[in-house]
N, C-alpha and C positions, 0 to 999 in steps of 0.2 A: 511370499500369499502374504503375510504381514505391511509389508510396502504398501501391497493394493488396496488392502482392506484403512490402511489409515490416508492414501488417495481418496479412495471413495467418500472417507469420512468427508473429511476437509470440503471435497467437491461438492457434496451433501448441503453441510453446514453450511457454504458460501451461494449454493443457491436456495436457499432456505431464506437464508436472510436477503436475500439481494429479490426473493419471489415477495419474501413478506414489508418491503419497504420501498416499493418501487410506484406504490399509492399513494405514499402518507407525505412523501416529498412536498416542499411548500416554498414559498418566496420568503416567509418566517425562520427565518435559518439566522444565528448570529456568529458571528466570529469573533476569534482574537486570536491573539499571540501564541506562539506556544509555550509553557515557561522554561526557565534554564535547564530545571532538571529533570521535565516532560522529554526535552528536544537532547537533551542526552541519553535520556533514556532509547529512544527512537535509534535514534545514530548507532548506539552500542545493542541493540537487539539487533538491526538492520543487519551491521557490519560483522555479528556474529551467522548471520542467514546466507554471507558468499562464500565463493571460495575463493578471494582474494578480500577481506573484510579492510588491511592498512589501506588501501587503494580506493574505496568508498569517496564520493562526491554527491554529493547530496544537493537537490534543490525542495527548499522547506517553504511552504507557504502559510497563511493563518491556520490556526484550528477551527474546524466548527465546533462550536462550546457546547449549541441547542437545535434541535428543530421543533419549533412548534411549542415551546420552552420544554422538550424533555431533554436530559443531558447526553451526548451523543459522545461514545466512547475512542468511536471510528477516527483514526487520521490518517491519509494517503498523503503521500510526495515522492519524487525521484531521486532514484540512486544510477550513479554508473560506476561499476567498478569493471577490473580486471578478467576475463574468462580463463579457462584452464588454459590459454597459450597466449597467456599474459598479456592479451592486448585488448583496451578499452571495447567493450563492446554497446555502448553505447545507452540511454537515459532508458530505464526499466522505472514501469510503475510498482509502487510498495504500499501495502494497505498495511496498518499495525493499530489494533485495540486496546489503548492507552488504558492504563488504571491500576490503581493502589490497589497491594497486595492485603494482606491479612498483620501483614507486619512494617506498612508502612511504607512500603517501597515502592519508586513508578515502576511498573514494566508496561512491554511494548513486545508484546507477540505478536510475529510479523510474518505476515505471505508476500513474498516477491514474485512479482509478474514474470513466465516465461516467454520467448516471443515466438511466435507459430512460426511452425518449418525450421530453425537452426537447427543444428548439429546441438545434443547437447552439452557438449565442449565447449563450443557459443556462450553458451547461459554464464550468467555470473553468481547464479545461485541454483538451489535445488527447489522452486518452483514448483506446485503444483495446477494453478490457475493460471490461463493466458491470460496478457496483458493487457488485451482488449474489454473483456470478460471485469476484471481490475477496474479497470479506466471506466466501463459504464455504473459497475460496483460505487465508483468515487465520486463519480460524478454525481449520481442520483442523492450522494449524502453531500452534495453541494461542495466540492473539491471540484479545484482546475479550472473556477470559472474566474480567479483575481488577474492580473494584467501581467504575472510573475514569472508566468507561460506563455506558449505562443501555437499559433496552428502548427507549425512545422515542427516543430517538437512533440508535441503529444496529438496532431492530426484533426481531426472535430468529429462529432458527434452527427451520423446520418440518420435523420427520421425512416 
């Protein structure tokens, strides 16, 4: 029951965030590289959310610094890691909320996407949101528009 409530809370939060931001995106997006401290935090938090964090491989692009002049704490990237069978499962989208906590430390709570239709043992983490939903949320925030990713890797958004 507790897991169900947690899952529903995450889903509601994700839906609320997505619904509130879809109409506000514009071309006025400022990009910049992750700082070394941010990159270490993101990789650490993502690795901790994986079944085999030591096997993690990352594709990280620039972060969105601001949208329409408003700071943007969300960061999206791709991770590939070993699943329960010890095999690499393929690139999966993750979404992280990068911020500085009350102690001055960079934190990056993360949500790892899940592949639709795959057996739970084939997943690389315990994600609660399908990767298609995460992809659309990240795309709306200005991610995955650079040339460091290609259509074969992440697919194409269809209207």
